[in-house]
C-alpha positions, 0 to 999 in steps of 0.5 A: 499499500503507497500513501500519496496525494490526490490527483484529479483521476481519484477523485471519482473513487474517493465519492463512492468512499465519501459515501461510505462515511456518510451512510455511517453518520446517517444512522446516528441522526438522519435529520442532519445527515442526509445523502442527496441524489447528487452526493457524487457530484457534489462531494466530487466538486468538493474534493475537486476544490481542494487540489488548487488550495494551498491550505488544503490537502488530500492524501489517499491509500492506494493498493499495491505498489509500483508504477500501475495505479490500484485501486484507493482504499481510503482517504484523509482530508485536512486544511489549515484554519486561521483563528482569531488574531487575539488567539495565541494560536494563530491557526490549526490544522483541521481533519476534514474527512477520514474514511477507510474502505470497509473492507479494508478496516483493522489493518491501521490504514486510517493510521497511516493517512493521519500520519501522513496529514499530520507530517503535511500539517508540522511541515506547513508550521502547525502546532495543534490539529483538531478534529470533529467526530459525531459523539455516537460514532465510538468507532470513530472515538476510539479510532481518534483516540488511538491516535492520540486526539484528546477531548478539548471542547464540547458543541453543542446544538439546538434545532429551531 
């Protein structure tokens, strides 16, 4: 398996993987997380926008090695988020998406993707990384905790 930066030709495969994670999240809260009919188009556009932004990155995990293109089995996306100018920490890394194909889970692929993203954030001068995960997503909470992430803030919401 290799970890590399996303290319334009990866986007369709990544949109299919992205749907796997959204399918899981809809079981937590179907009113908040919905799968639009045009999800693939919307998700592909979101990924495409990250190709040209210097403050955003997507790493993919690809099965196999060598010169031939293998199956994409996971990806992670992140961006650098500016904080308020009066904060001591001016910017943080933010993980926006991590998914590994269900057939390849529990093989430390998510961790390898997280390591690649952490390295990129370090090269960009970031000292902290934040990630949001649904508290009902026990697998996600466990995974992020095992990667060294600790509770930092509690987000609340209110439906109006």
